[in-house]
Residue frames as a rotation matrix with the C-alpha (Angstrom) as fourth column:
MET 1
-0.598 -0.541 -0.591 43.03
-0.255 -0.570 0.781 17.29
-0.760 0.618 0.203 62.52
SER 2
0.491 0.861 -0.136 40.90
-0.426 0.101 -0.899 17.45
-0.760 0.499 0.416 59.51
SER 3
0.575 -0.222 0.788 41.55
0.658 0.698 -0.283 15.69
-0.487 0.680 0.547 56.21
SER 4
0.809 -0.284 0.515 42.58
0.253 -0.622 -0.741 18.85
0.531 0.730 -0.431 54.60
ASN 5
0.647 -0.639 0.415 45.00
-0.757 -0.471 0.453 19.62
-0.094 -0.608 -0.789 57.47
ASP 6
0.463 -0.422 0.780 46.38
0.046 0.890 0.454 16.05
-0.885 -0.174 0.431 57.10
GLU 7
0.668 -0.139 0.731 46.86
0.743 0.182 -0.644 16.47
-0.044 0.973 0.224 53.33
ASN 8
0.830 -0.376 0.413 48.55
-0.243 -0.909 -0.339 19.86
0.503 0.181 -0.845 53.86
THR 9
0.577 -0.615 0.537 50.83
-0.637 0.073 0.768 18.47
-0.511 -0.785 -0.350 56.56
GLU 10
0.476 -0.366 0.800 51.80
0.392 0.902 0.180 15.64
-0.788 0.228 0.573 54.37
LEU 11
0.833 -0.147 0.533 52.54
0.465 -0.334 -0.820 17.92
0.299 0.931 -0.210 51.43
VAL 12
0.652 -0.653 0.386 54.95
-0.718 -0.695 0.036 20.10
0.245 -0.301 -0.922 53.64
ARG 13
0.534 -0.491 0.688 56.54
-0.287 0.660 0.694 16.83
-0.795 -0.568 0.212 54.93
ARG 14
0.635 -0.237 0.735 57.26
0.689 0.604 -0.400 15.79
-0.350 0.761 0.547 51.34
TYR 15
0.817 -0.345 0.463 58.66
0.007 -0.796 -0.605 19.20
0.577 0.498 -0.647 50.60
LEU 16
0.567 -0.672 0.476 60.99
-0.811 -0.355 0.465 19.17
-0.144 -0.650 -0.746 53.58
ASN 17
0.497 -0.399 0.771 62.13
0.165 0.915 0.367 15.56
-0.852 -0.055 0.521 52.72
ALA 18
0.726 -0.233 0.647 62.86
0.679 0.098 -0.727 16.68
0.106 0.967 0.230 49.17
PHE 19
0.846 -0.422 0.326 64.71
-0.473 -0.876 0.096 19.64
0.245 -0.236 -0.940 50.63
ASN 20
0.473 -0.623 0.623 66.97
-0.518 0.376 0.768 17.24
-0.713 -0.686 -0.145 52.58
ASP 21
0.403 -0.189 0.895 67.31
0.458 0.889 -0.018 14.97
-0.792 0.417 0.445 49.56
ARG 22
-0.388 -0.426 -0.817 68.02
-0.353 -0.751 0.559 17.88
-0.852 0.505 0.141 47.20
ASP 23
-0.514 0.388 0.765 65.34
0.733 0.662 0.156 16.47
-0.446 0.641 -0.625 45.05
GLU 24
-0.843 0.090 -0.531 64.66
-0.229 -0.952 0.203 19.46
-0.487 0.293 0.823 42.68
GLU 25
-0.789 0.588 -0.177 62.05
0.010 0.301 0.953 17.57
0.614 0.750 -0.244 40.71
THR 26
-0.181 0.765 -0.618 59.87
0.914 0.363 0.182 16.96
0.364 -0.531 -0.765 43.70
LEU 27
-0.544 -0.053 -0.837 60.51
0.497 -0.824 -0.271 20.50
-0.676 -0.564 0.475 45.04
THR 28
-0.963 0.120 -0.242 59.28
-0.265 -0.596 0.758 21.81
-0.053 0.794 0.606 41.65
ASP 29
-0.513 0.818 -0.260 56.22
0.358 0.479 0.801 19.64
0.780 0.318 -0.538 41.66
LEU 30
-0.101 0.520 -0.848 55.25
0.990 0.140 -0.032 20.78
0.102 -0.842 -0.529 45.21
LEU 31
-0.581 -0.096 -0.808 55.78
0.295 -0.950 -0.100 24.50
-0.758 -0.297 0.581 44.72
ALA 32
0.654 0.736 0.175 53.21
0.522 -0.272 -0.809 26.61
-0.548 0.620 -0.562 42.82
ASP 33
0.178 -0.602 0.778 54.80
0.952 -0.096 -0.292 28.08
0.250 0.793 0.556 39.72
ASP 34
0.061 -0.156 0.986 54.37
0.078 -0.984 -0.160 31.61
0.995 0.086 -0.048 41.25
VAL 35
0.476 0.028 -0.879 55.33
0.838 0.289 0.463 30.69
0.267 -0.957 0.114 44.68
VAL 36
0.372 -0.405 0.835 56.45
-0.298 -0.904 -0.306 33.62
0.879 -0.135 -0.457 46.88
GLU 37
0.338 -0.307 -0.890 59.00
0.848 0.509 0.147 33.08
0.408 -0.804 0.432 49.66
HIS 38
0.736 -0.095 0.671 59.37
-0.320 -0.922 0.220 35.84
0.597 -0.376 -0.708 52.27
GLY 39
0.456 -0.650 -0.608 62.86
0.604 0.728 -0.326 34.86
0.654 -0.219 0.724 53.33
ILE 40
0.429 -0.422 -0.799 65.48
0.849 -0.114 0.517 35.94
-0.309 -0.899 0.309 55.65
HIS 41
-0.543 -0.785 -0.298 67.35
0.533 -0.597 0.600 38.20
-0.649 0.167 0.742 53.24
LYS 42
-0.802 0.258 -0.539 64.91
-0.529 -0.724 0.442 38.95
-0.276 0.640 0.717 50.57
THR 43
0.242 0.921 0.305 61.58
-0.436 0.384 -0.814 37.95
-0.867 0.064 0.495 48.88
LEU 44
-0.873 -0.470 0.128 61.89
-0.139 0.492 0.859 35.26
-0.467 0.733 -0.495 46.26
ARG 45
0.184 0.935 -0.304 59.30
-0.707 -0.089 -0.701 34.93
-0.683 0.344 0.644 43.45
GLY 46
0.588 0.203 -0.783 58.85
-0.753 0.492 -0.437 31.74
0.297 0.846 0.442 41.43
VAL 47
0.980 -0.168 0.107 60.21
0.127 0.941 0.313 28.23
-0.153 -0.294 0.944 41.60
ASP 48
0.498 -0.842 0.209 63.54
0.488 0.073 -0.870 29.17
0.717 0.535 0.448 39.92
GLU 49
0.108 -0.432 0.895 64.39
-0.542 -0.780 -0.311 31.84
0.833 -0.452 -0.318 42.51
VAL 50
0.722 0.181 0.668 63.58
-0.682 0.346 0.644 29.52
-0.115 -0.921 0.373 45.40
LEU 51
0.899 -0.420 0.121 65.71
0.428 0.903 -0.042 26.67
-0.092 0.089 0.992 43.99
GLU 52
0.316 -0.852 0.417 68.61
0.254 -0.348 -0.903 29.08
0.914 0.391 0.106 43.22
PHE 53
0.292 -0.167 0.942 68.47
-0.831 -0.532 0.164 30.39
0.474 -0.830 -0.294 46.80
LEU 54
0.899 0.104 0.426 68.52
-0.334 0.793 0.509 26.80
-0.285 -0.600 0.747 48.13
GLU 55
0.743 -0.663 0.090 71.42
0.543 0.520 -0.659 25.85
0.390 0.539 0.747 45.80
SER 56
0.272 -0.676 0.685 73.38
-0.273 -0.737 -0.618 28.86
0.923 -0.019 -0.385 47.09
HIS 57
0.498 0.028 0.867 72.98
-0.867 0.027 0.497 27.51
-0.009 -0.999 0.037 50.60
PHE 58
0.959 -0.120 0.258 74.06
0.122 0.993 0.009 24.08
-0.257 0.023 0.966 49.48
ASP 59
0.460 -0.854 0.241 77.27
0.273 -0.122 -0.954 25.67
0.845 0.505 0.177 48.02
VAL 60
0.042 -0.481 0.876 78.10
-0.715 -0.626 -0.310 27.26
0.697 -0.613 -0.371 51.42
PHE 61
-0.228 -0.007 0.974 76.97
-0.868 0.454 -0.200 24.40
-0.440 -0.891 -0.109 53.49
PRO 62
-0.524 0.001 -0.852 77.31
-0.725 0.525 0.446 21.30
0.448 0.851 -0.274 51.37
ASP 63
-0.811 0.249 -0.529 75.86
0.359 0.926 -0.113 18.99
0.462 -0.282 -0.841 54.00
TYR 64
-0.795 0.565 0.220 72.99
-0.606 -0.748 -0.271 21.46
0.011 -0.350 0.937 54.74
SER 65
-0.491 0.740 -0.459 69.93
0.291 0.636 0.715 19.72
0.821 0.217 -0.528 56.05
GLY 66
-0.518 0.382 0.765 67.08
-0.731 -0.662 -0.165 20.16
0.443 -0.646 0.622 58.53
SER 67
-0.789 0.357 -0.499 64.97
0.499 0.847 -0.182 18.38
0.358 -0.393 -0.847 61.05
THR 68
-0.116 0.840 0.531 61.41
-0.214 -0.543 0.812 19.15
0.970 -0.020 0.243 61.97
GLU 69
-0.972 -0.229 0.046 60.84
-0.054 0.027 -0.998 19.81
0.227 -0.973 -0.038 65.67
ALA 70
-0.424 0.902 -0.086 57.07
0.288 0.044 -0.957 20.56
-0.859 -0.430 -0.279 65.56
MET 71
-0.935 0.301 0.187 54.42
0.111 -0.252 0.961 20.97
0.337 0.920 0.202 62.79
VAL 72
-0.407 0.880 -0.243 50.89
0.354 -0.093 -0.931 22.54
-0.842 -0.465 -0.273 63.18
ALA 73
-0.883 0.158 0.442 48.32
0.420 -0.154 0.894 22.83
0.209 0.975 0.070 60.52
GLN 74
-0.256 0.892 -0.372 45.22
0.370 -0.266 -0.890 25.04
-0.893 -0.366 -0.262 60.34
ASP 75
0.647 0.629 -0.431 43.13
-0.169 -0.434 -0.885 25.67
-0.744 0.645 -0.175 57.31
ASP 76
0.956 -0.273 0.109 45.47
0.173 0.224 -0.959 26.34
0.237 0.936 0.261 54.40
THR 77
0.429 -0.828 0.360 48.57
-0.684 -0.558 -0.470 26.94
0.591 -0.045 -0.806 56.50
VAL 78
0.805 -0.292 -0.517 51.22
0.468 0.847 0.251 24.62
0.365 -0.444 0.818 57.91
THR 79
0.650 -0.578 0.494 53.71
-0.696 -0.714 0.080 25.97
0.306 -0.396 -0.866 60.46
VAL 80
0.687 -0.522 -0.506 57.06
0.461 0.851 -0.251 24.20
0.562 -0.060 0.825 61.11
ARG 81
0.693 -0.657 0.297 59.67
-0.694 -0.496 0.522 24.69
-0.196 -0.568 -0.800 63.84
TYR 82
0.891 -0.449 -0.059 62.93
0.350 0.766 -0.540 23.26
0.288 0.460 0.840 62.78
THR 83
0.461 -0.884 -0.078 66.71
-0.267 -0.222 0.938 23.01
-0.846 -0.411 -0.339 63.16
VAL 84
0.964 -0.249 0.090 69.02
0.155 0.255 -0.954 23.20
0.214 0.934 0.284 60.22
GLY 85
0.550 -0.835 -0.016 72.76
-0.351 -0.248 0.903 22.99
-0.758 -0.491 -0.429 59.98
GLY 86
0.923 -0.342 0.179 75.80
0.339 0.497 -0.799 22.13
0.184 0.797 0.575 58.00
THR 87
0.168 -0.962 -0.216 79.51
0.828 0.019 0.560 22.56
-0.534 -0.273 0.800 57.63
HIS 88
0.797 0.061 -0.601 80.56
-0.139 -0.950 -0.280 26.17
-0.588 0.307 -0.748 56.69
SER 89
0.057 -0.758 0.650 82.61
0.673 0.510 0.536 25.23
-0.738 0.407 0.539 53.56
GLY 90
-0.139 -0.089 0.986 81.90
0.889 -0.449 0.085 28.30
0.436 0.889 0.141 51.36
GLU 91
-0.962 -0.241 0.131 81.87
0.183 -0.919 -0.350 32.05
0.205 -0.313 0.927 51.69
TYR 92
-0.051 0.968 -0.245 78.82
0.959 0.116 0.259 33.17
0.279 -0.222 -0.934 53.60
HIS 93
0.874 0.389 0.291 78.01
0.359 -0.921 0.153 36.90
0.327 -0.029 -0.944 53.40
ASP 94
0.470 -0.808 0.355 81.77
-0.473 -0.570 -0.672 37.86
0.745 0.148 -0.650 53.27
VAL 95
0.450 -0.382 0.807 82.67
-0.782 0.268 0.562 35.31
-0.431 -0.885 -0.178 55.93
ALA 96
-0.245 -0.704 -0.667 85.44
-0.897 0.426 -0.120 33.02
0.369 0.569 -0.736 54.77
PRO 97
0.541 0.478 -0.692 84.82
-0.219 0.874 0.433 29.32
0.812 -0.083 0.578 55.12
THR 98
0.076 -0.458 0.886 85.62
-0.985 -0.170 -0.004 28.03
0.152 -0.873 -0.464 58.60
GLN 99
-0.395 -0.112 -0.912 84.92
-0.257 0.966 -0.007 24.30
0.882 0.232 -0.411 58.12
GLN 100
-0.921 0.143 0.362 83.00
-0.363 0.022 -0.932 24.64
-0.141 -0.989 0.032 61.31
ARG 101
-0.562 0.806 -0.185 79.77
0.635 0.563 0.529 22.58
0.531 0.180 -0.828 61.85
VAL 102
-0.940 0.308 0.146 77.00
-0.340 -0.807 -0.483 25.06
-0.031 -0.504 0.863 62.62
GLU 103
-0.588 0.787 -0.185 73.42
0.772 0.615 0.163 24.64
0.242 -0.047 -0.969 63.67
TRP 104
-0.947 0.321 -0.026 70.45
-0.290 -0.884 -0.366 27.19
-0.141 -0.339 0.930 63.95
THR 105
-0.521 0.846 0.112 66.74
0.633 0.470 -0.615 27.17
-0.573 -0.250 -0.780 64.50
GLY 106
-0.960 0.258 -0.112 63.88
-0.276 -0.789 0.549 28.61
0.053 0.558 0.828 62.59
MET 107
-0.317 0.906 0.282 60.19
0.248 0.366 -0.897 28.70
-0.915 -0.214 -0.341 61.91
ALA 108
-0.980 0.036 -0.197 58.39
-0.198 -0.304 0.932 28.67
-0.026 0.952 0.305 58.55
MET 109
-0.096 0.990 0.106 54.79
-0.115 0.095 -0.989 28.96
-0.989 -0.107 0.105 57.48
TYR 110
-0.984 -0.146 0.097 53.64
0.055 0.269 0.962 27.35
-0.167 0.952 -0.257 54.26
ARG 111
-0.174 0.965 -0.199 50.38
-0.549 -0.262 -0.794 28.43
-0.818 -0.029 0.575 52.64
ILE 112
-0.771 -0.044 0.635 48.84
0.344 0.810 0.475 25.75
-0.536 0.585 -0.609 50.49
GLU 113
-0.017 0.767 -0.641 46.69
-0.662 -0.489 -0.568 26.50
-0.749 0.415 0.516 47.42
ASP 114
0.713 0.429 -0.555 45.35
-0.702 0.453 -0.550 23.92
0.015 0.781 0.624 45.01
GLY 115
0.979 -0.197 0.054 47.52
0.184 0.967 0.176 21.16
-0.087 -0.162 0.983 46.36
ARG 116
0.166 -0.962 0.217 50.87
0.778 -0.008 -0.628 23.09
0.606 0.273 0.747 46.05
ILE 117
-0.019 -0.326 -0.945 52.89
0.860 -0.488 0.151 25.45
-0.511 -0.810 0.290 48.28
ALA 118
0.507 0.323 0.799 51.94
0.740 -0.638 -0.213 28.98
0.441 0.700 -0.562 47.18
GLU 119
0.518 -0.282 0.807 53.66
-0.323 -0.939 -0.121 31.07
0.792 -0.198 -0.578 49.94
ILE 120
0.318 -0.444 -0.838 56.27
0.836 0.547 0.028 30.62
0.446 -0.709 0.546 52.49
TRP 121
0.673 -0.247 0.697 57.40
-0.496 -0.850 0.178 32.87
0.548 -0.466 -0.695 55.31
ILE 122
0.413 -0.604 -0.682 60.73
0.650 0.720 -0.244 32.10
0.638 -0.342 0.690 57.11
GLU 123
0.662 -0.303 0.686 62.28
-0.624 -0.730 0.280 33.36
0.416 -0.613 -0.672 60.31
GLU 124
0.585 -0.574 -0.574 65.67
0.551 0.800 -0.239 32.02
0.596 -0.176 0.784 61.42
ASP 125
0.895 -0.376 -0.240 68.15
0.052 -0.447 0.893 32.67
-0.443 -0.812 -0.381 64.12
ARG 126
0.706 -0.623 0.338 70.85
0.466 0.049 -0.883 33.99
0.534 0.781 0.325 61.89
LEU 127
0.482 -0.558 0.675 72.38
-0.762 -0.647 0.008 35.94
0.432 -0.519 -0.737 64.70
GLY 128
0.626 -0.255 0.737 73.03
-0.467 0.633 0.617 32.71
-0.624 -0.731 0.277 66.43
LEU 129
0.807 -0.411 0.425 74.72
0.590 0.604 -0.536 31.40
-0.037 0.683 0.730 63.15
LEU 130
0.564 -0.592 0.576 76.86
-0.041 -0.716 -0.697 34.47
0.825 0.370 -0.428 63.01
GLU 131
0.543 -0.350 0.763 77.91
-0.838 -0.164 0.521 33.94
-0.057 -0.922 -0.383 66.69
GLN 132
0.814 -0.196 0.547 78.80
0.081 0.971 0.226 30.33
-0.575 -0.140 0.806 65.83
LEU 133
0.644 -0.545 0.537 80.92
0.683 0.093 -0.724 31.58
0.344 0.833 0.433 62.94
GLU 134
0.068 -0.651 -0.756 82.55
0.862 -0.343 0.373 34.09
-0.502 -0.677 0.538 65.41
VAL 135
-0.275 -0.060 0.960 81.46
0.680 -0.718 0.150 37.09
0.680 0.693 0.238 63.27
VAL 136
0.111 0.401 0.909 79.59
-0.506 -0.765 0.399 38.65
0.855 -0.504 0.119 66.28
GLU 137
-0.891 -0.364 -0.271 79.97
0.047 0.521 -0.852 37.98
0.451 -0.772 -0.447 69.95
PRO 138
0.074 0.950 -0.305 76.99
0.707 0.165 0.688 37.10
0.703 -0.267 -0.659 72.11
PRO 139
0.497 0.126 0.858 76.01
-0.405 -0.842 0.358 39.75
0.767 -0.525 -0.368 74.67
ALA 140
-0.525 -0.822 0.220 78.26
-0.517 0.102 -0.850 39.64
0.676 -0.560 -0.479 77.70
HIS 141
-0.165 0.514 0.842 75.42
-0.950 0.145 -0.275 38.47
-0.264 -0.845 0.464 79.99
LEU 142
0.818 0.568 -0.095 75.04
-0.563 0.755 -0.336 35.33
-0.119 0.328 0.937 77.81
ARG 143
0.129 -0.862 -0.490 78.76
-0.605 0.324 -0.728 34.41
0.786 0.390 -0.480 77.63
ILE 144
0.965 0.126 -0.231 79.77
0.081 0.693 0.716 31.45
0.250 -0.710 0.659 79.62
């Protein structure tokens, strides 16, 4: 892995640690002012929108945190496979709090520009989350 890849990987690790620590100051420092996040539900533009979206998840899942399963860097992009989870303690898309501990997986790509995260793409297994919250049933052939 090249020095640039090492630096980009370390920057994303710092971002993910700040996410788990809810360290808004570090998150702000690591995100470009005009960062764009292509998220699960909508595109977020700018640091404030990204932080507001994260805060809304912390309201729904107060113990929301993630762990990194794999990380790969190439050129200006770092890709992360992760698991996140938390206790469903607030309303989530019209689903009343269940107080149930839930966990789901995802992948994110971070594009680095001038030493900051400039763009993020996120894909998560939100169907799996909704199955855990018993909003939808898994397909019959997958039920135990």
